[in-house]
C-alpha positions as CSV (number, residue, x, y, z in Angstrom):
1,X,-0.4,-16.8,2.8
2,X,-2.3,-15.2,5.5
3,X,-6.0,-15.9,5.7
4,X,-7.0,-12.2,5.7
5,X,-5.6,-11.5,2.2
6,X,-7.8,-12.2,-0.8
7,X,-7.1,-10.6,-4.2
8,X,-10.8,-10.6,-5.1
9,X,-11.6,-8.7,-1.9
10,X,-8.7,-6.3,-2.6
11,X,-10.0,-5.6,-6.1
12,X,-13.5,-4.9,-4.7
13,X,-12.0,-2.6,-2.1
14,X,-9.9,-0.7,-4.7
15,X,-13.0,-0.3,-6.9
16,X,-14.9,1.2,-3.9
17,X,-12.2,3.7,-2.9
18,X,-11.5,4.7,-6.5
19,X,-15.1,6.0,-6.7
20,X,-14.6,8.2,-3.6
21,X,-13.8,11.9,-3.8
22,X,-10.8,11.1,-1.6
23,X,-9.1,8.8,-4.1
24,X,-6.9,11.6,-5.5
25,X,-5.8,12.4,-1.9
26,X,-5.1,8.7,-1.4
27,X,-2.7,8.7,-4.4
28,X,-1.0,11.9,-3.2
29,X,-0.5,10.3,0.3
30,X,0.9,7.2,-1.2
31,X,3.3,9.1,-3.5
32,X,4.3,11.3,-0.5
33,X,5.2,8.3,1.7
34,X,7.1,6.7,-1.1
35,X,9.3,9.8,-1.2
36,X,9.6,9.9,2.6
37,X,10.9,6.4,2.5
38,X,13.6,7.4,0.0
39,X,12.0,5.5,-2.9
40,X,12.5,7.6,-6.0
41,X,9.4,6.3,-7.9
42,X,6.5,8.1,-9.5
43,X,3.2,6.3,-9.5
44,X,2.1,5.7,-13.2
45,X,-1.1,3.8,-12.9
46,X,-4.3,5.7,-13.8
47,X,-6.5,2.7,-13.4
48,X,-7.1,1.9,-9.7
49,X,-6.7,-1.9,-10.2
50,X,-3.4,-1.4,-11.9
51,X,-2.2,0.5,-8.8
52,X,-2.1,-2.7,-6.7
53,X,0.1,-4.5,-9.3
54,X,2.3,-1.5,-9.7
55,X,3.0,-1.1,-6.0
56,X,3.4,-4.8,-5.5
57,X,6.0,-4.8,-8.3
58,X,7.9,-1.9,-6.6
59,X,7.8,-3.7,-3.2
60,X,9.0,-6.9,-4.8
61,X,12.0,-5.0,-6.2
62,X,12.7,-3.4,-2.8
63,X,12.4,-6.7,-1.0
64,X,15.0,-8.3,-3.4
65,X,17.3,-5.4,-4.0
66,X,16.9,-2.6,-1.5
67,X,15.6,-4.0,1.7
68,X,16.2,-0.8,3.7
69,X,14.0,1.1,1.4
70,X,11.3,-1.5,1.9
71,X,11.6,-1.2,5.7
72,X,11.6,2.6,5.4
73,X,8.3,2.5,3.5
74,X,6.7,0.3,6.1
75,X,7.8,2.8,8.7
76,X,6.7,5.9,6.6
77,X,3.3,4.4,6.0
78,X,3.0,3.1,9.6
79,X,2.2,-0.5,8.7
80,X,1.7,-2.7,11.8
81,X,4.8,-4.8,12.3
82,X,2.6,-7.5,13.8
83,X,0.6,-7.7,10.6
84,X,3.8,-8.0,8.5
85,X,5.2,-10.7,10.8
86,X,1.9,-12.6,10.6
87,X,2.2,-13.1,6.8
88,X,2.4,-16.9,6.4
89,X,4.6,-17.2,3.3
90,X,8.3,-17.3,2.4
91,X,7.5,-16.4,-1.3
92,X,8.7,-12.9,-2.1
93,X,5.8,-12.3,-4.5
94,X,3.2,-13.3,-1.9
95,X,4.8,-11.1,0.7
96,X,5.0,-8.2,-1.7
97,X,1.3,-8.5,-2.6
98,X,0.2,-8.9,1.0
99,X,2.3,-5.9,2.2
100,X,0.9,-3.9,-0.7
101,X,-2.6,-4.6,0.6
102,X,-1.5,-3.5,4.1
103,X,0.1,-0.3,2.8
104,X,-2.8,0.7,0.6
105,X,-5.2,-0.1,3.5
106,X,-3.2,2.1,5.9
107,X,-2.8,4.9,3.4
108,X,-6.6,4.9,2.9
109,X,-7.1,5.0,6.7
110,X,-4.9,8.1,7.0
111,X,-6.7,9.9,4.2
112,X,-10.2,9.0,5.4
113,X,-9.5,9.9,9.0
114,X,-7.8,13.2,8.1
115,X,-10.9,14.1,6.0
116,X,-13.3,13.1,8.7
117,X,-11.3,15.2,11.2
118,X,-11.3,18.3,8.9
119,X,-15.1,18.1,8.7
120,X,-15.6,18.5,12.5
């Protein structure tokens, strides 16, 4: 697996953003992009740490059963293709977890930046 991915770091990051006033917007953005990708799925997790596992599970399913929806999600979220290609694993679960991190990170960037821009 890629050196930049660490579940402990991910959990700490999720704890930090969940305390932000922007966390509800983050969930809305994630849900919106799931829909834009053609993925008919409603986020169920209320606990922020459960969100990572839930999205990783959805991605694993898409990797194995609906690859086009997986690709559509990467496109809708605007995840860097180079970062996805840099994942050093052939294990579907590892890939799903790492891509989940990339997706959540990118969604947070969008929400944070949009909020910063609106305050100017």
